[in-house]
N, C-alpha and C positions, 0 to 999 in steps of 0.2 A: 781728336788729337791725331795729327799725322806729321810725318816728316816730308819735306819737299827737297828733292835733289836739285842741283844746278840744272837749269833747263838749257841754257846756252852760255858759253863762257866767252863769246866774242861779240863785238858790235859790228854789224855788217854795214856796208856803204848804203846810204839811203838814196833812192833815185831822185828824191825831191831836195836833197842836200840840206835837210833839216838838222839842226844841232841837237844831238841827243844828250840829255841831262841825267845825272845821277838822282835816284829817288831819295837819297839821303842828303848829300851836301849841295845838290843842284848844280854842281860844276859840270863842265862838258866831259863826255865820255870819249876816250880814245879806243881804237881797236885793241882788243886783247885785255882791256881793263875791267870788263863788265860781266855781270851775271844777271839773269832775269829771274825775279821772284816777286810774288804778289802783284803780277801784271805790271811791273816796273823794271827798269834797268838800273843797276847799282854798280858803283865801284866795288870791287871785291872787298876792300878794306872799310867800306861804309855800311855794309850789310851786317848789323850788329844786334845782339840780344838787347831788348829794351830794358832789361833789368840790370845786367852786369856789364854791358857793353863789350862782351867778348865777340870777336869776329866769327860769324856763323859759317863761312865758307860755303854758302848756298844751301845748307841744311838747317831747317828750323822746325819748331813745333808750335802749333797754334791752329786756329781755324781761320778760314778766309775772312778778311775784313777786320780781324782782331790783331792785337799786337803779336809779335813773334819773339820767341824765347829760345835760348839754348836748352838742351834736354834737362840739364841739372836744375835750372831755374823754373822750367815748366813743371817738372816733377815737384819741386818745393811748393809751388803755388797751387797746382791743380791735381797732383798725383795722389794715388790711393796706396797706402802702405799696408802690407800684410801684418795682421795682428800677431802672427807667430814669429816671423823672422825679422820684422821691421824694415824690410826692403820694399821698394816701389814695385807695383804690379803692372806688367805690360802683358796684354793678352787676356786669357780667361781669368775671371775672378769668381771665387765662391764667396757668398755673403751669408752671414749668420746674424740675424737680427738687423738692427739699423746701422750699427757702427763697427761691426767686425767683418773684415774682408781678408781673404786668404788666397795665396797661390793654390792651385789644385793639389800640389804635392805637399803643402804645409798644413792643410786642414786636418785636424785630428779630433777624436772624441775627447770631450773635456773630462769624462769619467775614467776611461781606461787608457787614453793616449794613443789608441790604434788609429792608423790612417783610414780615411773613408774609401769605400768602393762605390762605383756607379754600376747599376744594373737596371735596365729597362726604365730609365728616367727616375729611378729612386737612388737614394744615397744611404749606404749602410756601413757599419764597421764590420769587420770579419765575424765577430761574435753575434751581432744582431742579425746578420745575413744567415749564418748557420742556424740560429734559433728560429728564424722565420721559415726556413726550408724544412726544418724538423717538424715544426707545428703543422705546416701544410701537407706534409707527407703522412702524418698520423691519421 
């Protein structure tokens, strides 16, 4: 998943005088009307989310060669929700079992509710960390 900004918001004069056409409506593009995305030029108003038809203004989510979506529809279709706060996760994901995903700040011990700590590639709650250090120092 990635977002792609507008690469170019103008259509330059072509030395071969070829007519440039919109990747959506196929109509001729005039100077100042276009943006470039997915290796095509588009009228600004023709580059839309394939799900809800919202104008994307040059920013879209998807993978090259696949349909493009606004962020909301992409998240609805492909996003991962945090099992604790029920919001979509962007960036680092902690996974517990097959179906439980968490923001790093939302992951908690199911017994005591304490947040997890990371130390040397291990994950602990405060109490389990303290217990393990006390055992190792004895």
